[in-house]
N, C-alpha and C positions, 0 to 999 in steps of 0.2 A: 428544525430542518437540518438534514445531514449535509456535511460538506462533501466535496468530491473525493476526499481521501478516507471518509468514514466507512465503516463496515456495518451494514444493517443486519441485526440479529433478532430472530424471534425465539422466545422461550415459551414452549407449550407444555405446561405442567400443572396438574390439579392438586398435587400434594404440596401444602403450604411450606413445609420444611425444605423440600427439594427445590421448590420454586425460588425461595429466598437464596439458597445456596448457589443454584445455577446462575441466577441474576447477579449475585455478588461476583462470581468468577468471570462472567462476561463483562462486567463493568470495571474490572481491574484495569482494563485498557481504556483511557479516556476517549479514544477514537471510535469506540464501539457505540452504536446507537441501538439500545436494547428495548424491545417491545415484549411484554409479558401477557400470556393468555392462559386461561384455565380450562378451556375446552377446544376441541378440534374445529368446531364450526366457527368459533371466534377467529381462529387462525385463517381458515379458508376465506372468510369475509374480508381479510386484510392482505391477501396475497398480491393484490394490485400494487402494494407498496414495494414489491419486488425485493424481498429479503435476500441477502447473500448467504446467510447461514441460519439453520434452524435446529434448535435443540428440542427434540420431540419425545415426550413421554409415551411409552408403548401402550400403557393401560389408561386410556382416557375414558371419562364417563359417557361420552356421546358417540364416539366413533373409534373403530379399531385402528391400532397403530399402522398396520400394513395398508389399510384403506386410505388413511390420511397421507401416508408416504406416496402412494400412487397418485393421489390427487395433486400433491405438491409438485411431483415430477412431471405430471402432464401439463401443469401450468407453466413451470419453468424447469426444464431438464438440467440446467446448469446450477440450480440451488444445491447447496451442500447440507445434507441432513444427518445429524448425529442422533441415534436412538438411545434413550435411557430406559432401562427396563428392570423390573424386579425379578424377571424370569432368567434362568441360566440355561435355557433349552438351546442346544447347539443348532438343532434343525430350524428353529424360529430365527435365530441370528443369521444363519446362512441364507435363508429365504429372503430376509430383509436386505441383506447386502446384495443379493442378486437383483432385487427390485430397485436398487439405486442408492441405498443408504451408504453414507461415507464411513460410518463407524457404528459399532454396537457396544454400549457400555452397560454393565450390570450395576445395579444400585447396591453398594456395600461400602465398607470403610475406605476403599481406595477410589471411590467415584470421583472425588474432587481432583485428585492428582491426574487420573486418567483423562478427565475432561479437559484440564489445562493443556495436557500434551496433545490431545486430539485437536483442540482448537488451533494450537500453534501450527500443526501440520496442515490442517484444513485451510488456514489463511495463506500458506505458501501455495497451495493448489489454486486458491481463489485469485491470488496475485497473477499466477500463470494464465488462468482463464481470461482475466481482464486484459492481460498483455497481448494474448493471442487475438482477442476480440478487437483490441485497438489496432493491431497490425493489419487485420482483415479490413477494418474500416479505412485505414490509410491506403491500403492496396486498392480497394474499390474506388476511393476518391481519385487516386493517381490515374486510374484508367477510365475516368469519366471522359466522354468524347472531347469535351471542350478543354480538357487539361492534358490529355495524352496525345491528342491529334490536333495539330495547329494548322490553321488555314482558313481563309475566307474567299479564296478564288472560286470561280464558277465550277471548275473541275472538281474541287474538293467538296463543294456543296452537294454535288451528285454523290460523292462517296459517303457523306453523312446521311443522305437519304437512304442509301442502301444499307448502311450500318444499322439504322433504326429498324429496318425490316429484318435484318439478320438476328437481332437480339430478341425478337418476339416469337421465334420459332426454333425448332431443332434441325432445320434444314442444313444439309451440308453446304459449306461456303468455300468457294475457291477464290483466293486472293492472288491476283496476277499483276505483274509490273516488273520494271527493270530492277536489277540488283541495287540495293541501297535505298529503295523507295519507302521502306518501313512496313513490310508485309507482316512481320512478327508482331509489331506494335498493334497493327489492326486486329490480328488474331487474338491477342491478349485483351484488347478492348472489348471484343465481342464476348469473350468468355466472362470477363469481370462485370459485364452489364447484362448477362443472361441469367436464367433461372438456375444455372449450374455454377454460379460464382463461388459457392461454398465448397465445391468439389475441386479436385486437382486440375491444374493446367500442365499437360505434358507435351513438350516440344521435341520433335525428332527431326534432325537435319539429315535427310536421306543421302545427300552427297558427301557427308562427313564420315559415314560408316562404310567400311569395306563391304562389298557385296556378299562375301562369304560369311560375314557376321550379322548381316542385316536381319535375316530370318530369326535368329535367336534373340536379337535385340527387340524386335517387334513382338514376338510371340512367347519368348521365354524358353526355358529348358528344364528338364528333370535331371536330378543327380545321376551321373553316369551316362548321359546322352551322348557325350563325346569326350575325348581325351581332355582333361582339364576341368570338366564339369563336376566339381567336387561337392557342390551344393545345388539345391533347387533354386532357380531364379525366375521371378515373374517378369513377363514381357511388358512393353510399354502400353499395350492394349489393356492389360489387367490393371496396371498402375493408374490408368486414366479413368477407371470405373467411377461412375457418378459425376464425371467431370468432362474435360475436353481434351482430345488428342489432336495436336497440330502437326501435320506432316509437311515439313518444309522441303522445297526443291523436289517435289514428287516426280518430276519428269526424269530424274536421274536413276530411277529404279530399274533393276534388271527385269527382263520380261518374265522370267521364272517366278520371281518374288511378286510381280504384279498379279499373277494368277492366284497366288495364295492370299494376297491382300484383298483381292476381289471377293474370294470366298469368305474371309473373315468379316468383311463389311456387310455382305449379303446375309450371312447366317447369324450375325451378331454374336459370334463365338470364336474362340481360338483354341488351338491345341499346341501345347508346349512341345519342343523338340524332345523326342524320346518318351513322350507321354501318350497315354491311350484314351484319356477322357477329354471331352470338349468342355471348355470353360466359358460360360456366358459372361458378357460384359455389357455395360451400359455407358457408352461414351459418345459424345458428339464429335464428328470428324470435321476438321478444318484443314484445308490444303493450301499450298502456295507454290508458285513457280514463276521464274522469269522467262520461261519459254512459252511458245504458242503450242498448247497441247493438241489442238486440232491438227496443226501441221505435223506434230510428232506422230499422231495416229496415221496420217496419210503416208508418212515415211516408214511406217512399220516399227517405230520405236516405242509406241505406247498402245496398249490394248484398247480397242474401241469400246468394249463392254465396260471396262474400268473407267474410261473417260466419261461415259454417260452416267455411271454410278456416282462419280465424284464431282461432276460439274456443278450441280446444285445452283445456288445463287452466286453469280460471279461478281466480284468487286474489283474492277480494274483500277489500279493506282496510277495516276499521271506522273510522268517524270518531273523532277524539280524544275527543269527549264521551261515547262509549260504552266507553271503556277504563279507567274508574275510576282506581285508584291508579297506573296507568301514567303518568298526567299528571305526578305528582311524580317518578317515576324519570327520565322524559325531561327534565323541567325541570332536575333535578340534573345530568344529562349535559351539557345545553347550558351550564349555569353553569360546570361544570368546564372545558369547551372554551373558554369566553369568558375565564376566568381564566388559561388557558395563554397566550393571545395578549395579554392585558391584565393585567399584574402589579399589581393594585390591592389585593392582600392576600387573606386567606381570607374567604370568604363562604358563608353557608348561609341557608336559608329558615326564617323563624319559623313557629310553628304556625298563626298567623293568616294568614300569606301562603299557606301550603299550602292552607288551607281556602278562601281566596279563589280560588286556581287550580282547585280541585276543583269549585267551584260555578259556573264559567264554561263556556259552551257551545262556545267555540273554533270559530266558523264558518270560520276560516282554517286550522284543524287544526294539524298539527305545525309547519308553516312559521310560523304566527302565534305559536305558543308560543315559538319561538326568538326572534322579535323582541321579545316581551314580556319574556323572561328577560334578554336582553342589555341592554335599557333598565333593568330593575329593578336590575341589578348596578351600573349607573352612578348610579342615583338613591339607592342605599343610603348611609347616613351612618355606619354602623358594621358590625360583622361579621355582623349579622343583617339579611336583607332582610325588611322589614316589609310588611304588607298595603298601606299607603299608597304604597309604592314600586312596586307593581304597577299598571300602567295599561293599560286595555283601550281600544283605539282602532279597533275593527273598523269597516270601511266597510259591512259587511253586517249585517242584522238578526240578532239572536241567534235560534237555533233554539228555539222553545218549543212549547207544546201548543195555544195558542190560534190555530191556523192552519186549523182545520177546524170545521165545525158538527157537533156530536154531543151526545148526552145527558150529563147530569152524571155518571151512573154510568160511562159510557164514558170520560169524562175521568179519573175516579178510577182506573179500571183502567190507563189509559195512564200515569198518574203512578206507580202502584205498579210497573208493568213497567219504567219508566225507572229508578227507584231500584234495583230488583233487578238490572238489567243493570249499572248503574253500580257497585254494591257487590258484584258477583259472587255474587248469590243468597244473601247473608247476611241471612236473614229477621229475625233478632233486631236487627241494626243498622238495617235499613230500618224496622222497627216503631218503633224509638226515634227515628229521624230524622223520621218522619211523625206520630209521637205517636198511633199506632193499635195495636190488639192484633194479636198473631200470627194469631189465628183469622180476623181480617178479611182479612189478606193471603192466607191459604190458601183462604178462601172465594172471593175474587176470582180467584185462579189457577184454581180448579176451574171457575168459571163461564166463564173465558176458554177453557179446554180444551174444555168441553162445547159452546161456541158454534162453535169452529173445527172 
């Protein structure tokens, strides 16, 4: 049985002398697990063992070398195959290399040395392949819903339900919510849990690119298309081929670019600046905005046809102030991450610190919470983060109720609704928090329903 660090190698060779020689070379490294076969069909029957590297004789008695190579590559495209052959025909060698062979070595007095060198190089490639596969696995695990998106509140459970629908199709998804609610995290989670997870994830922040450069950034340009265009450059649509293109802050686009974006999405093709040919692409489109796109359409800031083309499945993200005890779960997650990168000992939040976090409105949402948690960890003087260690330095006004003119009764209803949402409809807890009777809460809820 192989260890995790062993390299599994198949030697497929019918000539006894070469079989012994190749086996000897392979076994020079004690970490090699070597299996020897005299026919191609014996090798095929054992491909389920998933060899990392195969030394393959071109002239086998039962199957042609090129046929066996194709069989191996169809079973496992990542397998490294080194061909050994008595033929010195260049055309044959080139054909085998095109079909996926890693190397082609002729049988002569230098075979042993060339084989040793080829194996050494192949193992470097094998190491890189395994490292890339490991990183992809880690990335996919990182963006599993239960690891990358934290929350058990009712509002977040609705988000999870929509996410499950988003990953089972190629429908365009629009992620909406206030700044700092984690729209890009949602987009990445959709990509890494979809059928396109092995393709690229390309994120473009439309508000961060000057409008005069946005067209070339999205669609690319040909050499000489404008002053300074010294080379050809692919646009983000081309780079996202076979993957996902995430267009963040979509509402910030100039109307002129909106028209070109609409055509690119409808036709599934783009044309580089200065180019004459249209280039097909296959990318899923995800968008995000903190603005009300429907309102932007009504105000003439966003094209109506583009709006309907992009809307797709809408996933509205709730602001942090409406997520109740999720605030503590996320704060603990951020604290754990901070402690991994900053070994300052074990820390946790005191009861008073948690209450302070729960009663703050977080106008900057999750992004602001992270900054607050990181600072509180530095300010703490013992293993408990105290309320005084938590500092709120928001540059925006807290979201409150005194922003509209309304009757006292309406304000009361707003306050009750806010607390019910915050504490997930726990009427007993809300009654205790507000120091009112349960019957008062039920009466207000009934009045609210009858009015609406």
